[in-house]
ROTI-625963 format. One record per residue (C-alpha): residue in three letters; z, x, y. Coordinates in steps of 0.001 Angstrom, whole numbers, plus 500000, padded with zeros to 6 digits. Last residue first. Layout:
// residues N
ALAZXY
...
***
This chain:
// residues 602
GLU251657196999306126
ARG250122195307307610
ASP252737192712308081
GLU253612194185308013
ALA254417193627308837
THR254448191861311867
THR250769192050311737
LYS248646192933314724
ARG245950191370312682
ARG243202191871310412
ALA240526189343309807
PHE239288187782306635
MET240306184826304794
THR238210182103303213
ALA239765178779303796
ALA242563179546305972
VAL245871180136304593
ALA248209180610301833
VAL247654182652299003
VAL249362184938296942
VAL250480188518296876
VAL251566191366294922
VAL253596194435295268
GLY253583197989295868
ALA252350201303296586
GLY251542204180294678
ILE253164205793292043
GLY254635208978290664
ILE257626210701289187
TRP259820207736288548
ALA257458206702285647
GLY258272209841283795
THR262056209084283885
SER261272205654282467
LEU261483202648284680
GLY263430199385284091
SER266413200575286075
SER268787200083283155
GLY271687197741283648
GLY273449198683280436
SER270804197225278209
ALA268552194585279760
GLU265968193059277471
SER267061189417277752
ALA267699189866281467
PRO263994190730281987
THR263610194251283488
ALA261086194522286395
GLY259643198013286303
TYR256054197129287081
PHE257318194449289504
ALA259576196757291462
TRP257603200011291082
TYR254283198905292456
GLY254466201234295535
SER254746201331299260
GLN257051198379298812
GLU256481194821300028
MET258954193289297599
ILE261950194941295981
THR263143196782299043
GLY265162200012299455
THR268761201157299248
ASN269323202004295559
ALA266102204006295062
PRO263703204097297953
GLN262009201896297023
LYS263802199629294653
PRO263483199290290829
PHE264054195660289834
SER266999194603287692
ALA268492192028285243
PHE265805189474285577
ARG266342185942284359
ASP270041185331285276
SER269465187756288095
ARG267172185214289855
TYR266164187126292910
ALA266972187420296622
GLU265581189372299543
LEU266481190298303142
PRO264486193157304745
ASN266751194736307357
ASP264504194574310393
TYR263758197508312676
ASP264067196075316214
LEU262409195084319485
VAL259610197624319832
VAL258317196465323182
SER254555196647323360
THR251895198163325559
SER254991199767327168
LEU253368202996328598
GLU256801204815328476
TYR257447203795324894
TYR254040205125323791
ARG254749208422325569
ALA258051208726323829
GLN256389207949320481
ALA253878210691320996
GLN256737213148321857
LYS258450212146318612
VAL255394212880316581
LEU254967216212318340
ASP258565217142317444
ALA258052216131313820
ARG254915218270313624
LYS256694221347314959
ALA259439220920312393
PRO257049220318309451
ASP254629223132310197
LEU251278221727309183
GLU250161220583312613
THR246703218916312471
SER247832215313312852
GLU250575216226315264
GLN248156217857317747
GLN245650215003317679
TYR248370212492318182
LEU249792214388321139
SER246298214522322710
ASP245653210866322091
PHE248967209969323789
GLN248019211998326852
PRO244497210578326905
ASP245737206933326771
CYS244010203986325153
LEU246511201364323897
PHE244867198212322614
SER248126197443320714
ALA247521197883316992
SER243915198894317190
THR241595198248314232
ASN241800194495314021
ALA238093193888314657
GLY237873190658316574
ALA235809191852319499
VAL233400194607318380
ALA233785198379317960
PRO237499197719318195
LEU239656200367319809
THR240726202734317047
ALA239292205872318655
CYS241389205260321786
THR244604205767319777
GLN247443203366318970
LYS246533202819315295
ALA246499206557314749
LEU250214206625315436
ILE250880204116312666
TYR248733206064310202
ASP249979209527310933
PRO253718208743310558
ASP254036209670306887
PRO256615207540305083
SER254425204534305707
THR255050201736308323
GLY255179197903308069
TRP253894196738311362
GLY254966194267314045
SER253918191274316021
PHE255238188736318498
ALA252631188190321212
LEU252450188518324941
ASP249402187951327094
TYR247003186801324431
ASN243289186600323668
GLY242685190281322949
ASN240301189477320135
SER242537191009317480
THR245569189366319065
ARG243946185987318922
GLN242594186244315384
ASP245779187643313920
VAL247931184963315580
GLU245384182450314367
ASN245731183838310856
ASP249533183484310929
SER249277179871312176
VAL250275178979315739
LEU253226179078318098
GLU252135179088321774
LYS255194179353324042
THR254498179225327788
VAL256022181855330058
LYS256719181753333768
ILE257579185143335331
GLY260070185053338191
VAL262638187491336883
ALA264968184822335428
ASP262005183099333958
LEU261359186180331980
TRP264743185941330277
SER264466182202329599
VAL260995182338328018
VAL262037185380325982
TYR265039183601324628
ASP263083180539323697
ALA260476182625321898
ALA263076184352319735
ARG263876181040317901
GLN260442180021316806
SER259084183519316485
PHE262112184645314293
ASP261935181581312069
GLU258337182169311213
SER255863179462310165
SER254790178729313793
LYS253845182349314145
GLY253900183756317666
VAL251902183858320913
LEU253636184059324329
ARG251360182964327194
LEU251969184259330681
ASN252021182652334142
LEU252249185027337059
PRO251111182654339713
LYS247672183484341111
GLY246906185398344251
ASP244771187949342398
LYS247427190662342986
GLY249822188466341073
VAL252311185939342385
ARG255826185670341137
VAL257251182228340216
GLY260214181062342407
ASP258526177763343407
VAL257871179109346960
GLY256191182158345445
ARG257965185320344341
PRO256409188627345263
TYR254470190874342915
GLY254028194092344890
ALA255174196832342549
GLN258382197199344489
ASP259244193547343998
LEU258440193785340255
GLN260629196893339887
THR263529195228341779
ASN263351192122339530
ALA263323194199336423
ALA266308196226337687
ALA268236193051338362
ALA267289191610334992
ASP268695194695333130
TYR268249194881329340
ALA267847198588328772
PHE264485200235329215
ARG265817203404327626
LYS265324206672329586
ASP268963207189330665
PRO270190206377327212
ALA267781208790325577
PRO264955207016323830
GLU265059206898320014
TRP262624208699317789
HIS262236208558313973
TYR260090211250312459
ALA262484213118310128
PRO264652210012309950
PHE262172207827308017
ALA264278204667307469
ALA265099204920311146
PRO261782203154311813
VAL258747205062313223
LEU257167203292316233
GLY259904204289318644
GLY262829202408320045
GLY264252199402318286
LEU267802198241317767
GLN268695197914314156
GLY268480194750312092
TYR270491192267310081
GLY272878191192312834
GLY272174187409312363
LEU268516188023312908
VAL268207185457315663
LYS271542185758317476
ASP272622189386316880
ILE269223191018316574
LEU267752188893319326
THR270662189616321471
GLN270163193378320863
PRO266498192977321893
ASP267379191863325402
VAL264248191198327473
ALA263844191814331248
ARG263701195613330988
ALA260543195509328798
ILE259066192931331157
ALA259700195363334031
GLN257994198072332081
ARG254939195936331518
VAL254831195039335219
ARG255083198695336219
VAL252313199574333752
ASP249921197389335692
GLN247256196133333287
LEU249684193221332660
ALA248765191697336026
PRO245223191154334681
ASN246481188394332347
GLY244842188847328961
ASP241576186901328364
GLY239846188876325614
ILE237500191835325949
PRO236856194407328588
GLN234253197032327914
ARG235469200509327063
ASP232642201151324597
LEU235256201086321811
ASN236382197625322897
GLN238857196618325605
ALA242125194761325925
GLY243778194941329263
PRO247389196124328685
ASN248273193038326591
ILE252068193201326038
LEU252912193107322359
MET256390192059321360
GLU257570194158318502
ARG259072194168315011
TYR259275197473313134
ARG258953197817309399
ARG260310200408306997
GLY263650198579306750
ILE266770199491304861
ALA267311196836302218
LYS269664193853301982
ASN269350192548298451
THR270689189284297049
THR271474188393293445
ILE271260184867292047
GLY272508183437288740
PRO275622181945290273
GLN275553182062294096
ASN277615185011295507
GLN275164185473298383
LEU272560182787298691
ALA274086181215301868
ASP274232184551303651
PHE270542185215302959
GLN269458181774304093
THR271399182100307311
ALA270121185584308013
THR266548184397307482
LEU264828185395304228
ARG261652187445304281
ASN261815187741300557
VAL261742185639297393
VAL261962186442293748
ASP262238184375290506
VAL260463181153291287
GLU260883177609290061
GLY264478178096289219
ASN265768175330291454
ARG267650177710293710
LEU264514179923293981
ALA262346176908294735
ASN264762175829297455
VAL264603179325298901
ALA260791179149298970
ALA260774175759300683
ASP263169177098303361
ALA261136180300303750
ASN258118178463304960
THR254708177215303876
TYR255056178304300378
SER252407180030298263
ILE253009181148294696
PHE252492184635293366
GLN252443184523289568
LEU252881187749287540
GLU252295187809283815
ASP253306189501280618
VAL256544191184281831
LYS257749194464280470
PRO254824196309281911
ARG252525198223279528
GLY252659202000279542
ARG252120204571282269
TRP248339204603281524
TYR247959200840281690
ASP246155199743278563
PRO247781196320278162
ASN247421195531281875
ALA249885192732282460
LYS248245189573283791
LEU248003188626287455
ARG247828185021288810
ILE247227184355292479
LEU248226180925293572
GLN247926178087296001
PHE245889178286299187
PRO242921179671297315
ARG243385179560293528
TYR242830183047292202
GLU243056183859288541
SER243103187002286441
ILE244074189730288900
LEU245100192740286866
PHE248591194278286520
PRO249797197814285951
GLY246953199272287892
ASP243410200177286601
GLY241339197429288118
VAL238502194976287622
GLY239780191551288781
VAL238789192266292348
VAL235113191796291698
ALA234810188888289213
VAL238165187606290541
SER236445186817293889
ASP237391188228297308
THR234394190548297474
ALA232266187674296301
PRO232568186167299776
ASP229984188822300959
ASP230764189883304428
MET231735193341303103
SER228021193778302490
THR226002195575299866
ILE228355195033296917
LYS226745196593293842
SER228472199917294603
TRP231706198007294207
ILE231577197420290551
HIS230274200710289114
GLU232230202592291769
PRO235557201293290523
VAL238079201020293419
ILE240706203486294626
PRO243500201975296841
ILE243868203980300049
ASP247231205188301379
ILE246312208891301990
ALA249791210479302177
THR249062213827300467
MET246505214728303104
SER248667213708306001
ALA248945217077307826
GLN245160217425308310
PRO243679220796309181
GLU240452220159311178
LYS237061218936310168
THR238222218198306582
LYS236698219052303254
ILE237901216959300310
VAL237175218121296821
LEU237991215948293750
THR237919217474290244
THR238426215682286906
ASP235084213976286420
ASN233041216770287801
PRO231981218233291175
ALA233419215087292777
THR232697215226296545
VAL234291214218299866
SER232889215516303127
GLU233858216236306707
PHE236989214070306599
ASN238846213748309945
GLU238298209962310194
VAL239227209469306524
TYR242762208052306852
SER241941206128309975
GLY239417203920308211
ASN242018202183306094
ALA241881198420306605
GLU238693197726308522
GLN236750200928307572
ALA234710199047304955
ALA232808197240307721
LYS231829200590309243
ASP230263201711305968
THR229836205530305914
MET233366207000305818
ILE234852203988304033
ARG232225204041301308
ASN232701207882301120
TYR236454207461300391
THR235832204884297624
TYR232902206815296115
ALA234882210065295997
ILE237671208305294267
ASP235370206662291736
ARG233684210039291147
ALA237075211647290346
THR237069209517287206
MET238187206092285883
PRO236584205461282542
GLN234758202163281882
GLY236560199763279568
ASP236398196615281693
SER240047197122282775
TRP239251200493284255
LYS240279203385282122
ILE242682206316282675
GLY242281209159280192
GLN242155212194282539
ARG244176212691285713
ILE242361214156288658
THR242915217694289854
PHE242701217757293567
THR240968220375295804
TRP241756220378299456
THR239484222261301846
LEU240293222745305555
LYS243647224551305254
ASP242107227879306337
ASP243469229553303231
SER242105226790301010
THR244413224048299689
THR245584223189296218
TRP246281219951294371
GLY247964218631291287
THR248118215609288941
ALA245997213426291203
LEU245583209820290023
THR249389209588290000
GLN251372212664290909
SER253811211547293590
PRO254077212151297274
THR257734211780298479
ASN258941208222299125
ASP262484208886297785
GLU262832207500294398
ALA259916205105294107
SER257488207768294798
PRO255006207616297643
PRO251367207452296534
THR249228210525295544
LEU245720209360294728
TYR246174205598294566
GLU245929203090291668
TRP244358199688291918
THR245695196247290883
MET249382196171291773
ARG248990198058295117
GLY245923195934295955
VAL247751192765295539
MET250631193979297723
VAL248077194739300515
SER247393191047300680
SER250962190125301216
ALA251510192755303829
PHE248487191437305716
SER245686193957306203
ALA243153193513303335
LEU239623194521304472
PHE238681197477302169
PRO241027196091299437
ASN239054192812299153
LEU241853190401298268
HIS241695189274301827
ASP243674187573304633
ILE246810186339302969
GLU249404184017304466
GLN253060184843304472
VAL255656182733302772
LEU255289184195299308
ALA257378183207296330
VAL257258185359293224
ARG257086184185289576
LEU257630186696286867
VAL256476185416283479
LYS257896187096280441
GLY261587187013281481
ALA261963183334280867
ASP258704182029279328
GLN260016179269276984
ALA263128178371278897
ARG261087178107282086
ALA259214175103280698
VAL257856174181284168
PRO256511176039287121
ALA255773174371290377
PHE252136173663290622
PRO251710172547294211
GLY254564174828294975
ALA256541174244298071
VAL254090172721300472
LEU250759174076301280
ALA249173170783302234
ALA250635170719305716
ALA249181174094306468
LEU245680173250305386
PHE244589171803308703
ALA245614175053310385
ALA243399177112308253
ALA240266177446310395
THR237706179464308717
ARG237302183064309622
TRP233952184677308985
ARG234701188256308684
LYS232992191539309210
PRO235918193449310761
ILE234862196615312273
ARG237364199437312038
LEU240686200421310596
GLY243647200757308177
MET247814200870306962
***
């Protein structure tokens, strides 16, 4: 989850795509290291190792393994856990929060981790616009953050803040990061900087476009992991990753297509996992991208600034068909921004309010809005030009490849011509961040607390400069902002949930994106090598791309399994923050955030 000015110097990655085939250093001698080296396939590119800038789900996974969080979601049920903070109190006016910070944790270079590191991390984001890229929304309401001593953290807020135990920010060592004067510095993605951590694993090697290697932290405060090393290996597509899994070259793979998932079920030595999803998939509709000064940016089609056109597009597409035909049924019909995995805040439109698939209704709405068909059947905009739209998606993603054809056909039926433009992950990020799109497949991995994903839709998150991936959809609406402001300060759970749902209803009405579905994450692992991985939430959740490090920290090698244990002690279930690791894959030096599809962002 994150925000603000991007400071990045993207390098084109397209020319590297062909080189990133299935494992330039495919593992060998598996018999010698079985259970001690956990190899994970990644098919998503990364943007940054720098936790202040990391936005891709793959990149965020690295941070979750490497740095601890204040009160991250538990593995069991996503409730706040005691991790860096062992307890907290609030003042009577709910404006001052005092956290007691755990003693005895050390950074991997031997320096003690204290409340001062937490205060430094939060203050760096509060004062350095470039550092706000990934997580700025969490601290926008902070008045001050101080550490009176090594074990006390005091946060004063401008207004009551409902999400104070859901601050999803990795804490970094002040003595390392205070020497970094600019987030533009390539050193912020180097092992010399990101290799100093206090999590269960530590980054020990980074080969751009190939591999990130992490070693077990022998001094980890919860206890050393059962595996000695994590390797995250880059693959250009899920087919290559699945082949590597079948061949025993990797142990875990996610983001499987329905066909791949079905084919892996009941295979000897392989276990599949269909999880409940915390990610929504969407089709962005450019409402007229603008920056924080309300100046237009990008090259979106001006017809899309008309909410009637956006609503007609929402009526012209059929998400259920995409779920059935493209996702193989492994998904739930979309509605609001908060997936059904978080029922307290999940919202669905009433049947009479849903923009149900109805080409006739879409045609009527476009006619009434004043967009007539030309002689060739293509509608004409108010500028007299044919309504030709570009649909941007990932060339590496099965969903984008297949769903794009459906969208082209559906919109053609209502007089809108659509051209597919399937490009690399980072180019999707770059184009959507700069407003250079009409339609785009995207999405976000969401947190148990709804504040972050709602904040991403507010006027305050419009980019200060073009290219800053701070806004999820370029929405800027006073009514939505008012509802967000109310929910973010409402401490009564029932009242807050109602405000969250009202905000989602307003977002749905404005149609700056169509929330297509909530995916079922599809994963598989070598159960002949690893007996179990803790899931989040327990039993029904994911292994990879958690909001915690539980899965890989608690991975139980098959040789050590006894009665199918979970791999985590009772004490370990109490706390944690965020999870998983990442590897490589794209563009020379990465940077940029994007309208991820989960989560992509997270």
